[in-house]
C-alpha positions in Angstrom: 47.5 -87.4 144.8 51.2 -88.0 144.2 52.9 -88.2 140.8 53.6 -92.0 139.8 55.3 -91.7 136.4 54.7 -95.4 135.5 51.0 -94.7 136.3 50.4 -91.2 135.1 48.5 -90.8 131.9 48.4 -86.8 131.9 44.5 -87.2 130.7 44.3 -83.6 132.0 46.3 -82.2 129.2 46.0 -81.9 125.3 47.6 -84.7 123.4 50.8 -82.7 122.5 51.5 -81.8 126.2 50.6 -85.4 127.3 53.2 -86.5 124.3 55.9 -84.4 125.7 55.2 -85.5 129.5 55.3 -89.2 128.6 58.2 -88.8 126.4 60.3 -86.9 129.0 59.3 -90.1 131.3 60.4 -92.6 129.1 63.9 -90.9 128.4 64.6 -91.0 132.0 63.4 -94.4 132.6 65.1 -95.7 129.5 68.2 -94.2 131.0 67.7 -95.6 134.4 68.5 -95.0 137.6 72.3 -96.4 137.7 73.4 -94.4 134.8 71.3 -91.4 136.0 73.5 -91.7 139.3 76.7 -92.4 137.6 76.3 -89.6 135.4 75.9 -87.3 138.6 78.4 -88.5 140.7 81.1 -87.7 137.6 79.5 -84.6 136.9 78.8 -85.5 133.3 77.2 -82.5 131.2 73.6 -83.7 129.9 74.3 -83.6 126.1 71.8 -86.4 125.7 69.2 -84.7 127.5 69.7 -81.4 125.5 69.6 -83.7 122.3 66.4 -85.4 123.5 64.9 -81.6 124.0 65.9 -80.5 120.6 64.6 -83.5 118.8 61.1 -83.3 120.3 61.1 -79.6 120.2 60.2 -79.5 123.9 61.6 -76.4 125.1 60.4 -74.6 121.7 56.7 -76.2 122.5 56.4 -75.2 126.3 58.6 -72.1 126.1 57.7 -69.9 123.2 55.0 -67.5 123.6 52.1 -68.1 120.8 52.7 -64.7 119.2 56.1 -66.4 118.0 54.8 -69.7 117.6 55.1 -69.5 113.8 51.4 -71.1 113.3 52.0 -74.3 115.2 48.7 -74.4 117.8 50.6 -76.8 120.5 53.2 -74.0 121.0 52.4 -71.5 123.8 53.7 -70.4 127.4 51.3 -72.2 129.6 52.0 -72.4 133.2 49.2 -75.2 133.9 51.2 -77.8 131.8 54.6 -76.3 132.5 54.4 -77.1 136.1 53.8 -80.9 135.1 57.1 -80.5 133.4 58.8 -78.8 135.9 57.3 -81.8 138.8 58.9 -84.3 136.2 62.5 -82.7 136.0 62.4 -82.5 139.7 61.4 -86.0 140.3 64.1 -87.5 138.1 67.0 -84.8 138.3 67.3 -81.7 139.3 70.3 -80.7 137.3 68.3 -81.1 134.4 65.3 -78.9 136.1 68.0 -76.3 136.4 68.6 -76.3 132.6 64.8 -76.0 132.2 64.6 -73.3 135.3 67.5 -71.0 134.1 66.4 -71.2 130.5 63.0 -69.8 131.9 64.8 -67.1 133.4 66.8 -66.3 130.4 63.8 -65.8 128.3 61.9 -63.6 130.5 63.5 -60.2 129.9 63.6 -61.1 126.0 59.7 -61.6 125.8 59.1 -59.0 128.5 61.1 -56.5 126.4 60.3 -54.5 123.5 62.9 -56.0 120.9 61.0 -57.7 118.5 63.7 -59.1 116.3 65.6 -60.5 119.1 62.2 -62.5 120.0 62.1 -63.6 116.6 65.6 -65.2 116.7 64.8 -66.4 120.3 61.9 -68.6 118.8 64.2 -69.7 116.0 66.9 -70.6 118.7 64.1 -72.8 121.0 63.4 -74.3 117.8 67.0 -75.8 117.2 67.1 -76.9 120.9 69.1 -73.9 122.5 69.1 -73.1 126.2 69.1 -69.7 127.7 71.1 -68.0 130.7 69.9 -65.2 132.9 73.0 -62.8 133.8 71.6 -61.0 136.7 73.6 -61.6 139.9 77.4 -60.3 140.6 80.1 -62.1 142.4 80.6 -58.9 144.8 76.9 -58.2 145.6 74.8 -61.3 144.4 71.4 -60.3 143.0 71.6 -56.7 144.9 70.5 -54.9 141.6 71.0 -51.5 142.9 74.7 -52.2 143.1 75.5 -53.8 139.6 78.4 -53.0 138.2 78.3 -54.6 134.6 78.8 -51.5 132.6 77.4 -50.6 129.1 79.5 -47.5 127.6 78.0 -45.7 124.8 80.3 -45.2 121.8 77.9 -43.3 119.8 75.8 -43.8 116.7 73.7 -46.6 118.4 77.1 -48.4 119.4 78.3 -49.6 123.3 80.7 -52.2 124.7 79.8 -54.0 127.7 82.3 -54.7 130.4 81.9 -56.6 133.6 81.3 -59.8 135.2 78.6 -61.9 136.1 78.8 -65.0 138.8 76.2 -67.9 139.4 74.8 -68.1 136.0 73.3 -71.4 135.0 73.5 -72.4 131.6 75.8 -69.5 130.5 78.5 -71.8 128.9 75.7 -73.0 126.0 73.2 -70.5 126.2 71.8 -69.4 122.8 71.5 -65.8 124.6 72.4 -64.8 128.0 70.0 -62.0 128.9 72.5 -59.6 130.5 71.6 -56.9 133.2 73.7 -53.8 133.4 74.0 -50.0 134.0 74.5 -47.6 131.3 77.8 -45.9 132.4 77.1 -42.3 131.6 73.5 -42.3 132.7 73.5 -45.0 135.2 70.1 -46.4 133.8 69.4 -49.9 133.8 69.5 -51.8 130.8 69.1 -55.5 129.6 70.8 -56.8 126.5 71.7 -60.1 125.0 75.3 -61.8 124.5 76.4 -64.9 123.2 79.1 -67.0 124.8 80.9 -67.9 121.2 81.7 -64.4 121.1 85.4 -63.7 121.3 84.7 -60.7 123.8 82.9 -63.2 126.2 85.1 -64.9 128.6 84.0 -68.1 130.4 86.1 -68.2 133.4 84.7 -71.2 135.2 82.0 -73.5 136.8 81.6 -72.3 140.0 80.1 -75.6 141.3 81.0 -79.1 141.1 77.7 -80.5 139.5 76.4 -81.9 136.4 75.0 -78.6 135.8 77.2 -75.4 134.7 77.0 -72.4 136.7 79.1 -69.9 135.4 81.4 -66.8 136.1 81.6 -65.1 133.0 83.0 -61.8 131.7 82.4 -59.1 129.1 85.4 -57.6 128.0 84.8 -54.9 125.5 81.8 -56.8 124.2 80.2 -54.7 121.1 76.8 -54.2 121.6 74.2 -52.4 119.2 70.4 -51.5 119.6 69.9 -54.6 117.9 71.0 -56.3 121.1 69.2 -54.1 123.8 65.8 -55.8 125.2 64.7 -52.9 127.9 66.2 -49.8 129.4 65.6 -47.5 132.4 62.5 -48.8 134.6 61.4 -51.4 132.2 64.8 -53.1 132.6 64.3 -52.7 136.3 60.8 -54.3 136.3 62.1 -57.0 133.4 64.4 -58.3 136.2 61.7 -58.4 138.8 59.0 -59.8 136.9 61.5 -62.5 135.6 61.9 -63.5 139.1 58.3 -63.8 139.5 57.9 -66.2 137.0 61.0 -68.3 137.7 60.7 -68.6 141.4 57.4 -70.2 141.0 59.2 -73.1 139.5 61.3 -73.9 142.4 57.9 -75.3 144.5 57.5 -77.8 141.7 60.8 -78.9 141.5 60.6 -79.7 145.4 57.4 -81.4 144.9 59.3 -83.8 142.3 62.4 -84.5 144.7 59.9 -85.2 147.4 57.8 -87.3 146.0 60.6 -89.5 144.6 62.4 -89.9 147.8 58.9 -90.9 149.2 58.1 -93.8 147.0 62.6 -95.0 147.9 61.5 -94.8 151.5 58.4 -96.8 151.7 59.7 -99.2 149.4 62.7 -99.8 151.5 60.7 -99.5 155.0 58.3 -101.7 154.0 60.5 -104.9 153.2 63.2 -104.2 156.1 62.4 -106.4 158.8 64.0 -105.5 162.4 63.6 -107.2 165.9 60.7 -109.7 164.2 58.8 -106.8 162.5 58.6 -104.9 159.2 60.0 -101.1 159.8 56.7 -99.9 158.8 54.9 -101.8 161.7 56.7 -99.1 164.0 54.7 -96.5 165.2 56.9 -93.9 165.3 57.7 -95.0 161.6 54.2 -94.6 160.9 54.1 -91.1 162.4 57.2 -90.0 160.6 55.6 -91.2 157.1 52.1 -89.7 157.9 53.7 -86.3 158.4 55.8 -86.6 155.4 53.0 -87.5 153.4 50.3 -85.1 154.4 53.0 -82.4 154.3 53.8 -83.7 150.4 50.2 -83.4 149.4 49.4 -80.0 151.2 52.6 -78.6 149.1 50.8 -79.7 146.1 47.4 -78.5 146.7 48.7 -75.0 147.3 51.1 -75.1 144.6 48.0 -76.2 142.3 45.8 -73.3 143.7 48.6 -70.7 143.6 48.9 -71.9 139.7 45.2 -70.6 139.3 46.2 -67.2 140.7 49.0 -66.8 138.5 47.4 -67.6 135.3 44.3 -65.5 135.8 46.5 -62.3 137.5 46.1 -59.0 135.7 46.6 -55.6 136.3 43.8 -55.3 138.8 44.0 -58.6 140.4 47.9 -58.9 142.0 47.2 -61.7 144.4 49.9 -63.6 142.6 52.5 -61.7 144.5 51.9 -63.2 147.8 51.2 -66.9 146.6 54.0 -66.9 144.3 57.0 -66.6 146.7 55.3 -68.7 149.2 55.3 -71.6 146.3 59.1 -70.6 146.4 59.6 -70.1 150.3 57.2 -72.4 151.5 56.8 -75.7 149.4 60.3 -75.5 149.0 61.0 -75.5 153.0 58.6 -78.0 153.4 60.3 -80.2 150.8 63.3 -79.9 152.8 61.0 -81.2 156.1 59.8 -84.2 154.3 63.0 -85.3 153.2 64.2 -85.0 156.9 61.4 -87.0 157.8 62.0 -89.7 155.6 65.7 -89.8 156.3 65.0 -90.6 160.0 63.3 -93.5 158.7 65.5 -94.9 156.2 68.4 -93.5 158.1 72.0 -94.5 156.6 70.3 -95.9 153.4 70.0 -92.1 152.5 73.8 -92.1 152.3 74.3 -94.9 149.7 75.5 -94.0 146.2 72.9 -96.3 144.5 69.8 -94.5 146.0 68.2 -91.5 144.0 67.7 -90.2 148.0 71.5 -89.6 148.3 71.2 -87.1 145.5 68.0 -85.7 146.6 69.0 -84.9 149.8 71.8 -82.6 148.6 69.9 -81.2 145.9 66.5 -80.5 147.9 68.7 -77.9 150.1 69.5 -75.5 147.0 65.6 -74.8 146.1 65.0 -72.4 149.2 68.3 -70.6 148.3 67.7 -69.9 144.6 65.8 -67.0 143.4 66.1 -65.0 146.7 66.3 -66.7 150.0 63.9 -67.5 152.2 64.3 -64.4 154.4 64.2 -62.3 151.1 61.3 -63.9 150.1 59.7 -63.7 153.5 60.5 -60.0 154.2 58.3 -59.5 150.5 55.5 -61.3 151.7 55.4 -59.7 155.1 54.3 -56.2 153.0 51.0 -58.2 152.3 50.5 -58.9 155.8 48.2 -55.4 156.9 45.9 -55.7 153.8 45.4 -59.2 153.9 44.0 -59.3 157.8 42.6 -55.9 157.8 41.9 -54.5 154.3 40.0 -57.2 152.0 38.8 -56.6 148.5 36.4 -57.9 146.7 37.1 -60.5 143.5 35.0 -62.9 141.6 36.1 -66.4 142.7 39.1 -68.2 140.5 38.4 -71.3 139.1 40.4 -74.3 138.2 42.8 -72.6 135.4 43.7 -75.4 133.4 42.8 -74.5 129.8 45.3 -74.5 127.1 46.0 -70.8 126.6 49.1 -68.5 126.6 49.7 -66.8 129.9 50.4 -63.5 128.1 49.9 -61.4 131.5 53.4 -63.0 132.9 54.9 -60.9 129.9 53.4 -57.9 130.7 53.1 -57.4 134.3 53.6 -53.7 134.6 55.9 -51.7 137.2 57.1 -53.7 140.2 55.8 -51.3 142.9 52.9 -50.7 144.9 53.0 -54.0 146.7 51.5 -52.3 149.9 48.2 -51.5 148.1 47.5 -54.9 146.6 44.4 -56.5 148.1 42.9 -59.8 148.7 40.3 -61.6 149.2 38.7 -62.4 152.9 40.6 -65.4 153.8 37.8 -65.7 156.3 35.7 -67.6 153.7 37.9 -70.3 153.3 37.8 -71.3 156.8 34.7 -70.3 158.5 31.9 -72.7 157.2 34.4 -75.9 157.3 33.3 -78.2 159.9 36.1 -80.2 160.8 37.8 -80.1 164.0 41.2 -79.5 163.4 40.4 -76.8 160.9 38.4 -75.0 163.2 41.3 -75.2 166.2 43.4 -73.8 163.6 41.2 -70.9 162.7 41.3 -70.3 166.7 44.8 -69.8 166.4 44.4 -67.3 163.3 41.8 -65.3 165.3 44.6 -64.9 168.4 47.1 -64.0 165.8 44.9 -61.1 164.4 44.2 -60.2 167.8 48.2 -59.9 168.4 48.6 -57.6 165.7 45.3 -55.6 166.8 46.2 -55.0 170.1 49.8 -56.1 170.8 51.1 -54.3 167.2 54.9 -54.6 166.6 56.3 -51.5 167.9 58.8 -49.3 165.7 61.9 -51.4 167.0 60.2 -54.4 166.4 59.4 -53.5 163.1 62.9 -53.3 161.9 63.8 -56.4 163.4 63.7 -58.6 160.7 64.6 -61.4 163.2 61.5 -60.6 164.6 59.3 -60.3 161.6 60.6 -63.5 160.3 58.7 -65.5 162.8 55.7 -63.6 162.8 55.9 -63.6 159.2 55.8 -67.6 159.3 52.5 -67.5 161.2 51.2 -65.3 158.6 52.4 -67.5 155.7 50.3 -70.5 157.5 47.3 -68.6 157.4 47.7 -68.0 153.6 49.1 -71.7 152.8 45.8 -73.0 155.1 43.6 -70.7 152.8 44.6 -71.9 149.5 44.6 -75.7 150.6 40.8 -75.2 151.9 40.0 -73.5 148.5 41.1 -76.6 146.6 39.6 -79.0 149.1 36.1 -77.4 148.6 36.8 -77.1 144.7 37.8 -81.1 144.6 35.8 -82.4 147.4 38.5 -83.9 149.1 37.9 -86.2 151.8 37.5 -84.7 155.3 40.0 -87.3 156.8 43.0 -85.8 154.6 42.4 -82.5 155.6 42.2 -82.9 159.0 45.4 -84.8 159.1 46.8 -82.0 157.1 45.8 -79.6 159.6 46.9 -81.7 162.2 50.8 -80.8 161.4 49.4 -77.3 160.4 48.2 -76.4 164.1 51.7 -77.8 165.2 53.5 -75.7 162.9 51.7 -72.9 163.9 52.2 -73.5 167.7 55.9 -74.0 167.1 56.5 -70.6 165.4 54.3 -68.7 168.1 56.5 -70.2 170.6 59.3 -68.9 168.5 57.8 -65.4 168.4 57.5 -65.9 172.2 61.1 -66.6 172.7 62.5 -63.4 170.9 64.5 -60.8 172.9 62.0 -58.1 171.6 58.8 -59.6 172.5 56.8 -57.8 175.1 54.5 -59.4 178.0 51.2 -58.8 176.3 52.7 -60.4 173.0 54.1 -63.4 174.9 50.7 -63.8 176.3 49.0 -63.6 173.2 51.8 -66.0 171.5 51.0 -68.4 174.5 47.3 -68.3 173.3 48.2 -69.3 170.0 49.6 -72.7 171.3 47.3 -75.3 170.7 47.0 -79.3 170.1 45.4 -80.8 167.1 42.5 -83.3 168.2 43.9 -86.7 168.6 41.8 -89.3 166.2 43.6 -92.5 166.3 41.1 -94.2 163.8 41.4 -91.5 161.2 45.4 -91.7 161.3 44.9 -95.1 160.8 42.8 -95.1 157.7 45.2 -92.2 156.2 47.6 -94.7 156.8 45.7 -97.4 155.5 44.5 -95.9 152.4 46.9 -93.2 151.3 50.2 -94.0 152.5 51.0 -97.9 152.9 49.1 -98.6 149.3 52.1 -96.7 148.2 54.7 -99.3 148.9 56.0 -101.2 145.7 53.9 -98.6 143.5 56.9 -97.0 142.2 60.7 -97.6 141.6 62.8 -96.3 139.1 64.3 -98.3 136.3 67.5 -100.0 137.1 
């Protein structure tokens, strides 16, 4: 269920994709953990990684849409294989993953835009090993696009100058192109254009983080722009910005998966060899509980993210369900990654601070992922918009199969207008739950029924509906319903073992109860709502034999199964 780089053969991929994954693993294992940590502590820019990417044309192969592949049958934008690459980079070092992630963001407006000449130039830059950057956020406003101050001033005869600053922009020191979001100073229209860091009117002010990666503050000072540099204007530019984030935020969950998986191996190796008071640490009951919770959360993260990939790849203008599952990969999977790290840290304790451990790097990096591409709160506010239709107005859809075919994901670059979210329909979630004859799934399903009763008979009033603090707790409950739904869809598709699903829903029931109690405790909650919240609080079925089987066959067997080369 978990990635093991020394054993994974990537037989689910085509030969070229398999070669890329195995070469990337070889790059990191040959570098070794000691050098990786040394460079991390010294904040060394990863020139060797970028040279490796260039020599093997990895970004070019993975991030060039097939229309611009120049006849190379292996070159395409294929989310299925990109998820593997995401996970591998997260597994080894988030700073290297970040170079990939912000390149994806920088490429979004280019390939979504209408400037064919820039697209062709970009394909060549990718072949030459370039990385890319996404100039969206600003120091004073963050990612509040409405308040963008970067100005593009018309000079006539299709000439412009750009003035203003951008802040927290990854790769903006070395990018082949920096896709930059601005407003036309005369028309107030939004506009996306590309600039180059080496230009004399591009001022690289500083790296705003103390890290291996470069997260820039840059300024454009009378930077000359022509129509040849413009990607999109008006509503198209706005849509490019948000649709690019739709693509990029999906990667965050996979990065978290990689980090949390590596720490799991390190923790189980440490604990299984450490003897305290005449016992190995893994013999203590509370340690078994911590590992089992961490493992099942980690597996659930992967099952959900895998199934969400199918919805992303099969999306169309008539099926936009991915707009719910996408922010959940960004928000839910990444915060679960944090929870896995917290559980494992309670196992290894002070060892997690030691400088020679991957764990020491991971505990810092995992915190960043829920906070990138919109905070958890921003993504939860987006998710809540889907709640009414999800529960009360389902649509009819054909069942989405496993989308592992090697094809270009064309729709990602033609997602259309970023409006009408409240009109998006979803298939009936009951289909996933109602015919599963497992005790904990049934208990969780009962909790869902009470939540629906809450929404129907104790509907949040106008004041509560405007209180984001109240809605966040309600949104956490809704999120768990959709999370469990996709996990069960994966369970049925893959014929996964009942023990594993029951153990996953053990923590799902406990999480549901926790958020119900949190909602109960809000200042705005009325008496009827409080009573229904208490009805949602339930205990999972205790099955010691099942717990022991999971421990024996899934968890303890992982000890010594992976350790990174020194």
